C-alpha positions in Angstrom: 40.7 143.5 77.9 37.4 145.0 76.5 35.1 147.6 77.7 34.5 148.6 81.7 31.8 150.5 83.0 31.0 151.6 86.6 28.6 153.5 88.9 29.3 155.3 92.2 26.5 156.5 94.1 28.5 159.8 96.2 25.8 159.8 99.0 25.4 156.1 99.7 22.1 155.4 98.0 21.7 151.8 96.4 22.1 151.9 92.6 19.0 150.2 90.7 19.7 147.3 88.7 18.2 148.9 85.3 20.9 151.5 85.4 23.7 148.6 85.2 21.6 146.9 82.8 21.3 149.7 80.4 25.1 150.2 80.3 25.9 146.8 79.6 23.3 146.1 77.0 24.5 149.3 75.2 27.7 147.3 75.1 26.3 144.3 73.5 26.9 145.3 70.1 30.7 144.7 70.7 32.0 141.0 70.5 32.9 139.7 73.9 33.8 136.4 75.8 32.3 137.4 78.9 30.3 140.0 80.2 29.5 140.5 84.0 28.7 143.2 86.8 29.3 143.2 90.2 27.2 145.5 92.6 27.5 146.3 96.3 25.2 148.8 97.2 26.2 152.2 96.2 29.0 150.9 93.9 28.9 148.8 90.5 31.5 147.8 88.3 31.0 146.1 85.1 33.3 144.5 82.3 32.5 143.5 78.6 35.7 141.2 78.3 37.5 140.1 75.1 40.2 137.6 76.2 43.4 138.0 74.2 46.0 136.8 76.6 46.3 133.4 78.3 45.9 134.9 81.5 42.6 136.7 80.5 40.0 134.5 81.6 39.5 135.4 85.1 35.9 136.8 85.4 36.0 140.5 85.8 34.8 142.2 87.5 36.9 140.7 90.5 36.3 141.3 94.3 38.0 140.0 97.1 36.2 140.4 100.5 39.2 139.7 102.7 41.1 142.7 101.2 37.8 144.9 100.8 39.0 145.7 97.0 36.9 145.1 93.6 38.3 145.9 90.2 37.2 146.2 86.7 40.0 146.7 84.3 40.6 147.1 80.4 44.3 146.3 80.6 47.4 144.4 79.2 50.6 145.0 81.3 53.7 144.5 79.1 56.2 144.5 82.3 54.5 141.5 84.0 57.8 140.1 85.0 59.4 143.3 86.6 56.2 144.1 88.6 55.6 140.7 90.0 59.2 140.8 91.0 58.9 144.2 92.7 55.7 142.9 94.4 57.1 139.5 95.6 54.9 137.3 93.9 56.0 133.4 94.4 57.6 132.6 91.5 55.2 129.4 91.0 52.1 131.7 90.8 53.4 134.2 88.2 52.6 132.3 84.9 48.7 132.2 86.0 48.6 135.4 87.6 46.1 137.9 85.7 46.6 141.2 85.2 44.0 142.6 87.2 45.4 140.5 90.3 49.0 142.4 89.5 47.0 145.7 89.3 45.6 144.9 92.8 48.7 144.1 94.1 50.4 147.3 92.8 47.6 149.4 94.4 48.1 147.9 97.7 51.8 148.5 97.7 52.1 151.8 95.7 48.5 153.2 96.2 48.0 156.4 94.0 51.4 156.1 92.5 51.0 152.7 90.9 50.6 154.0 87.3 54.0 155.4 87.3 55.3 151.8 87.6 53.2 150.3 84.6 54.1 149.6 81.3 51.2 148.5 78.9 47.7 149.6 77.7 45.3 150.1 80.7 42.0 151.9 81.9 40.9 150.5 85.2 38.8 151.3 88.3 39.4 149.8 91.9 37.0 150.1 94.5 38.4 150.1 97.9 35.9 149.2 100.3 37.7 150.1 103.7 38.5 153.6 102.5 35.1 154.0 100.8 36.9 155.5 97.5 37.2 154.5 93.9 40.7 154.9 92.3 41.5 154.6 88.7 43.8 155.5 86.0 44.5 155.7 82.1 47.9 154.6 80.3 50.4 157.2 79.7 49.6 157.9 75.9 45.9 157.1 76.2 45.9 153.8 74.4 42.6 152.9 76.3 39.8 155.4 76.7 37.8 156.2 79.8 35.0 158.5 79.9 32.9 159.9 82.8 29.9 161.9 83.8 29.8 163.5 87.3 27.2 165.3 89.1 25.9 165.8 92.9 24.6 162.3 93.1 26.8 160.0 91.1 30.1 159.5 89.3 29.5 157.1 86.3 32.4 155.8 83.6 32.7 153.8 80.6 35.1 152.9 77.9 32.9 154.4 75.3 30.5 157.4 75.5 27.2 156.2 74.2 26.7 153.6 77.3 26.5 156.6 79.2 23.6 158.1 77.4 21.7 154.9 78.6 21.5 156.5 81.9 18.4 158.3 82.6 20.1 161.4 84.1 22.7 161.9 81.2 21.5 163.6 77.9 23.2 164.7 74.7 24.4 168.2 74.6 26.6 169.6 72.3 29.9 171.0 73.6 30.4 174.2 71.5 33.6 175.0 73.1 35.2 171.7 72.2 33.6 172.0 68.5 35.0 175.5 68.0 38.6 174.4 69.2 38.3 171.3 67.1 37.3 173.5 63.7 40.1 176.2 64.5 42.7 173.8 64.7 44.4 173.3 61.3 45.8 169.6 61.7 44.4 166.5 62.8 44.7 167.2 66.3 42.0 167.2 69.0 41.7 170.4 71.5 44.5 170.8 73.8 42.1 170.1 76.9 42.0 166.4 76.6 39.6 166.0 79.7 36.6 167.3 77.5 34.7 165.8 74.6 32.2 167.0 71.9 29.2 166.6 74.5 28.7 168.7 77.4 29.1 166.9 80.9 30.8 163.9 79.3 34.5 164.1 80.2 37.5 161.9 79.8 40.3 160.9 82.0 43.2 162.3 80.0 46.2 160.2 79.3 48.9 160.0 82.1 46.2 160.9 84.7 44.5 159.0 87.5 41.4 159.8 89.4 40.1 159.3 93.0 36.5 159.8 94.0 35.7 159.9 97.3 32.0 160.7 98.5 31.4 163.7 96.4 35.1 164.8 96.0 36.7 164.1 92.4 40.5 164.6 92.4 42.2 164.1 88.8 46.1 163.9 88.9 48.7 163.7 86.5 51.4 161.3 87.0 54.7 161.3 85.1 56.3 157.8 83.6 59.1 160.0 82.0 60.2 161.6 85.2 63.2 159.6 86.0 65.0 159.5 82.4 68.7 160.1 82.8 71.5 160.5 80.1 72.9 157.0 79.2 76.4 156.6 78.6 77.8 153.6 77.0 81.4 153.0 75.7 80.8 152.4 71.9 78.3 152.9 69.5 77.8 149.0 69.3 76.9 149.0 72.8 74.0 151.4 72.0 72.9 149.1 69.2 73.1 146.1 71.4 71.0 147.8 74.1 68.5 149.2 71.7 67.9 145.6 70.3 67.5 144.2 73.6 64.9 146.6 75.0 62.9 146.8 71.6 62.8 142.7 71.5 61.1 142.8 75.1 58.8 145.5 73.8 57.8 143.5 70.6 57.5 140.2 72.2 56.2 140.6 75.8 52.6 140.4 74.6 52.9 138.0 71.6 53.9 135.2 73.8 51.0 135.4 76.0 48.2 135.0 73.1 47.5 131.7 71.5 45.7 133.5 68.6 47.3 134.5 65.4 49.8 137.7 65.4 49.4 140.2 62.7 51.2 143.6 61.8 50.9 146.6 59.8 53.8 146.7 57.2 54.7 149.5 54.8 58.0 149.6 53.0 59.8 151.6 55.8 61.8 151.2 58.8 59.4 151.6 61.8 56.9 149.0 60.6 59.7 146.6 58.9 61.6 146.6 62.4 58.5 145.6 64.1 57.6 143.0 61.7 61.2 141.6 61.6 61.6 141.1 65.4 58.1 139.7 65.8 58.8 137.2 62.7 61.9 135.8 64.2 60.4 135.6 67.5 57.3 133.6 66.5 59.2 131.3 64.2 60.8 129.7 67.4 57.3 128.8 68.3 56.4 127.5 64.7 54.0 130.5 64.3 53.7 132.5 61.5 53.4 136.5 61.4 50.5 137.8 59.1 51.2 141.3 57.7 48.8 143.7 56.1 49.6 146.2 53.8 47.6 148.8 52.1 48.1 149.2 48.3 46.3 151.8 46.1 43.4 150.6 43.9 44.0 149.1 40.1 43.9 152.0 37.8 45.5 154.7 39.9 48.1 156.7 38.3 50.9 157.5 40.6 51.2 161.4 40.8 53.6 161.5 43.4 57.3 162.9 43.2 59.9 160.6 42.1 61.3 159.9 45.4 57.8 159.0 46.8 56.1 155.9 46.4 52.4 155.5 46.4 52.4 151.7 45.9 55.0 150.5 48.2 54.8 146.7 47.4 58.4 146.5 45.9 59.9 147.6 49.1 57.4 145.6 51.2 58.3 142.3 49.3 62.0 143.0 50.0 61.2 143.0 53.8 59.3 140.0 53.4 61.7 137.9 51.4 64.4 139.0 53.7 62.7 138.4 56.9 61.0 135.3 56.4 58.2 133.5 58.4 55.6 136.1 57.2 52.2 135.4 55.3 51.8 138.8 53.6 48.4 140.4 52.6 48.0 143.3 50.2 44.8 145.0 50.4 43.4 147.5 48.2 39.9 147.9 49.5 38.4 148.2 46.3 35.3 150.4 46.4 35.9 151.8 49.6 37.0 155.7 50.1 37.0 158.2 52.8 33.6 159.3 51.7 32.2 155.7 52.2 33.6 155.1 55.4 32.2 158.2 57.3 29.1 156.5 58.6 31.1 153.8 60.2 33.8 156.1 61.4 31.1 158.1 63.2 29.7 154.9 64.9 33.5 154.0 65.9 34.7 157.4 67.2 31.3 158.7 68.8 32.7 162.2 67.8 33.7 164.1 64.6 37.4 163.2 63.1 39.7 164.5 61.0 42.0 161.6 59.7 39.6 161.0 56.8 42.2 160.3 54.0 43.6 157.3 56.0 40.0 156.0 57.2 39.5 153.3 54.6 42.7 151.4 55.1 43.0 151.7 59.0 39.3 150.0 59.4 39.8 147.9 56.5 43.0 146.1 58.0 41.3 145.6 61.3 38.3 143.9 59.6 40.6 141.7 57.5 42.8 141.0 60.6 39.4 139.8 62.3 38.7 137.5 59.5 42.0 135.8 59.7 41.7 135.2 63.3 44.1 137.8 64.6 44.2 138.5 68.4 47.0 141.1 68.3 47.8 143.5 65.7 51.4 145.1 65.5 52.3 148.6 64.3 55.1 151.4 64.4 53.0 154.2 64.5 55.2 156.5 67.1 58.6 155.4 65.4 59.4 158.8 64.3 59.8 160.2 67.7 61.2 157.2 69.3 63.1 154.4 67.2 63.5 156.1 64.2 63.9 159.6 65.4 67.2 161.4 64.0 66.3 164.9 62.4 69.7 165.3 60.5 69.4 168.9 59.4 68.3 170.1 63.1 71.3 168.6 64.1 73.4 170.0 61.6 72.1 173.2 62.4 73.1 172.9 66.1 76.7 171.9 64.8 76.5 175.0 62.7 75.4 177.3 65.7 78.3 175.7 67.9 80.9 176.5 64.8 81.6 172.7 65.0 82.9 173.0 61.4 85.1 170.1 61.1 82.4 167.7 62.3 79.7 169.4 60.2 81.7 169.2 57.1 82.2 165.5 57.5 78.5 164.8 58.3 77.3 167.1 55.2 79.5 165.3 52.6 78.2 162.0 53.8 74.7 162.9 54.1 75.1 164.5 50.6 76.1 161.2 49.2 73.6 159.1 51.2 70.6 161.5 50.1 71.6 162.7 46.5 71.1 166.1 47.7 73.9 168.5 46.7 76.1 170.1 49.4 75.3 173.6 48.2 71.7 173.0 48.8 72.2 171.5 52.2 74.3 174.5 53.5 71.6 176.9 52.1 69.1 175.1 54.2 71.2 175.1 57.4 72.0 178.9 57.1 68.3 179.5 56.7 67.5 177.1 59.9 70.5 178.9 61.6 68.6 182.1 62.1 65.7 180.7 64.4 63.3 181.7 65.5 63.1 184.2 62.4 63.4 181.0 60.0 60.3 179.6 61.5 58.5 183.1 60.8 59.8 182.9 57.2 58.5 179.5 56.8 55.4 180.1 58.0 54.6 182.9 55.7 56.0 181.0 52.8 54.0 178.0 53.4 50.4 178.3 51.9 48.1 179.5 54.2 45.3 176.9 55.7 42.1 178.6 55.0 40.1 179.1 58.3 37.0 176.8 58.4 35.3 178.1 61.5 32.8 180.9 61.3 34.2 184.1 63.0 31.1 184.8 65.0 31.0 181.4 66.3 34.7 181.6 67.1 33.9 185.1 68.8 31.1 183.5 70.8 33.3 180.6 72.1 36.2 182.6 72.9 38.4 181.1 70.3 38.4 184.3 67.8 41.5 185.8 69.7 43.5 182.5 69.0 42.9 182.3 65.3 45.8 184.4 64.3 48.0 182.4 66.9 49.9 179.7 65.0 51.0 178.1 68.1 47.0 177.3 68.7 45.9 176.6 65.2 49.1 174.8 64.2 49.0 172.7 67.4 51.4 169.5 66.5 53.2 171.2 63.7 56.4 172.9 63.5 55.0 176.2 64.3 53.9 174.6 67.8 57.2 173.0 68.7 60.7 174.5 69.9 63.2 174.9 67.0 65.4 172.5 69.1 64.8 169.2 68.1 65.6 167.6 71.3 63.1 170.1 73.2 60.5 169.5 70.6 60.6 165.5 71.1 60.4 166.1 75.0 57.4 168.2 74.2 55.9 165.6 71.9 55.8 163.0 74.6 54.8 165.7 77.4 51.5 167.0 75.6 49.1 164.3 76.1 46.9 165.7 73.3 49.3 164.8 70.7 48.6 161.2 70.6 45.1 161.3 72.1 43.2 161.0 68.6 45.7 157.9 67.8 45.1 156.3 71.1 41.3 156.7 71.0 41.0 155.5 67.4 43.1 152.4 68.2 41.1 151.6 71.3 37.5 151.7 69.5 38.6 149.7 66.5 40.1 147.1 68.8 36.9 146.8 70.9 34.5 146.6 67.6 36.9 143.7 66.0 38.3 142.3 69.0 41.8 142.6 67.6 44.1 144.5 70.0 46.5 146.7 68.4 49.9 147.0 70.2 52.7 149.6 69.1 56.2 148.6 70.6 57.5 152.2 69.3 55.3 153.3 71.8 56.3 151.3 74.5 57.7 153.1 77.8 60.5 151.3 77.9 61.9 151.8 74.3 60.6 155.7 74.7 62.7 156.0 78.0 65.8 154.3 76.2 65.6 156.6 73.3 65.1 159.7 75.3 68.2 158.7 77.3 70.4 158.2 74.4 72.7 160.9 73.0 71.6 162.6 69.9 75.0 161.6 68.1 73.5 158.1 67.8 70.4 159.1 66.0 72.2 160.9 63.5 75.8 159.6 62.5 77.8 159.6 59.7 75.5 161.3 57.3 72.6 159.2 58.3 69.3 160.5 59.7 67.5 157.8 61.9 71.0 156.2 62.4 70.3 154.3 65.6 67.8 152.1 63.9 69.4 151.7 60.7 72.6 150.4 62.4 70.5 148.1 65.0 68.7 146.4 62.4 71.6 145.2 60.2 70.7 141.6 59.5 67.3 142.2 60.6 66.2 144.4 57.4 67.6 144.1 53.8 70.2 147.2 53.1 67.9 148.5 50.5 65.3 149.2 53.3 67.5 149.9 56.4 69.8 152.4 54.3 67.4 153.9 52.0 67.6 157.8 52.5 66.3 158.7 48.9 62.9 157.3 48.5 60.1 157.3 51.0 56.3 155.6 50.7 53.4 158.1 51.0 49.8 156.8 52.1 46.4 157.5 50.8 47.7 159.3 47.6 44.6 157.7 45.9 41.9 159.0 48.3 40.6 161.5 45.8 40.9 158.8 42.9 38.6 156.3 45.1 35.9 159.0 45.5 35.2 159.6 41.6 32.6 157.1 41.5 30.8 159.0 44.6 31.4 162.5 43.3 28.0 163.5 42.3 26.6 162.5 45.6 29.5 163.7 47.4 28.8 167.2 45.9 24.9 166.9 46.2 25.4 166.5 50.0 28.0 169.5 50.1 25.1 171.5 48.4 22.6 170.2 51.1 25.0 171.1 53.9 25.4 174.5 52.7 21.7 175.4 53.1 21.6 173.9 56.6 21.0 176.6 58.9 22.8 175.1 61.9 26.0 174.5 59.7 25.7 178.1 58.7 26.3 179.0 62.3 29.4 177.2 62.7 31.0 177.0 59.5 33.0 179.7 57.3 30.5 179.4 54.6 32.6 181.7 51.7 35.7 179.6 52.4 33.6 176.2 51.9 31.8 177.7 48.9 34.8 178.5 47.4 36.3 174.8 48.0 32.8 173.6 46.7 33.2 175.6 43.6 36.6 174.3 42.8 34.9 170.5 43.7 32.0 170.9 41.0 34.8 170.9 38.6 36.6 168.0 39.7 39.4 167.5 42.2 42.6 166.3 40.7 43.9 163.2 42.6 47.2 165.3 43.0 44.9 167.6 45.4 44.8 164.2 48.1 46.8 166.4 50.6 45.3 169.8 49.7 43.3 172.3 51.6 40.3 172.0 49.5 39.3 167.9 50.4 40.5 168.6 53.8 37.8 171.5 53.9 34.8 169.6 52.2 35.4 166.4 54.1 35.8 167.9 57.5 32.4 169.6 56.9 30.6 166.6 55.8 31.8 164.6 58.7 30.6 167.4 61.1 27.5 167.6 59.2 26.4 163.9 59.4 27.7 163.5 63.1 25.2 166.8 64.0 22.5 165.2 62.0 22.8 161.6 63.7 23.2 162.8 67.4 21.3 166.1 67.7 
């Protein structure tokens, strides 16, 4: 675990020692337990390692002259036991075998198909001396990053982009195509081509992809970790619940028992993080170890403006989970003095690129910093739960029942759902009728929803070929309902198949972990859990008037009923983001004024739209505009402005 680097001279020329020194020196700002380089003529591999698991202390890179194989790896494998069984590793050797040794055995047995067998977070490169080729891969959701530069002389790669610029033949050049798409897409998602970056000539291996480079020929191929998901047919709902608990328990605990460091977890007042924390706390209790939970709460003085069914301060809900589960040391963090504005420089250093998730930035980084101070090695979260463990879109399911004229079943479900949620049946049927006229309903919904102003300058959009896409909601609304099919089953499949949807989450998690030497782990993103959830009938996810029914039923006895069965209230994050910026508001406005006078920004940004938002901001934005378009336009523009000032 940590960061990896490498250089392969395609023509066989030897690598100069100063090249490896420059790359490794650029990584020295990150904490490490060991840093080493292996070099043989025209191939160099390096590793800036952080030891999180008990088997991690093997010196990487590792070279086996008998097999003619060398490896550098940034990896934690969660299905070690299954892999070692498949690879016929003698039982007595299994507990001490490192993940990199398992990767080499997997490469010998399955060659380029090996990534399909792996469950975990990984990016690695293997030098095959006999075949004179370099093979590597990145995990299915992009939890670990892998950037590269390729020209006629060499192939160079690294976990981070900055060390690549330490090489004399790589220079910073802005990728205007990437930037144009980044600005044009309204949501927090990155451009759909995940092989590109903000820099020209710096690429990345996309999630769910492997690479082979042999001489000057580079082949990048997608592998499919979800290809063999088949419908699961069990005899009763109770059997589905038991099967879910079994697979989820493995996903939560497979990494915990491999680390002697403290274990932490994000904890909100909801189902996903609560389920992760509950399963982890119970497992750790068997080893007399506490689970540390970290929860963001609003600053003192913040007046909650959110609707009555939402909670900006989730402490009452969180404490119910903590008290019910037990074996938890809970930490409540308000990050006083920090705001999305004060975080910009830190996040540009972390991400090495512009970013859009500014509203949550202060608490995301803050929790990692606090976890580091507490000696946490593994930090759990439930970020992908909405599409895996707690999936269950009730209204979409009821729309399907309506379209199939299954009135008896629909009536029973609506009656129970109305009681559970407090929403009247008449209102529910009205919603379902609108949804049932899809795809017309998507058009009506998109027209009735407020239009997000276009931030990109039209001339810049035309010059980069993006202009024609600006009227295409499936492009500008990537990741939104406008971009996904109306059928909830198909929408979920596409969510997992589109590698760009989760790319920004994986990238930020990887780079935060490297900076703070705290490894994130999301059991709701575990391939075993995802495969199970995709194979389970939809009726298990919407059942007896319950949305997210499988996780609600399966956590009986694991979470308090007030959390488990709650369908009326939900927490909401970063509602105090504008409130936090008030003390820096004059500085914020001054920088925006300066930005508007910048000739380069005038080429990229739709200045009339930005000026309109700035005029509003001069009067002061109300805290209830924390999720509105104006603050998004202003913050995204400042983030881009500082990135350009820092790098070009």
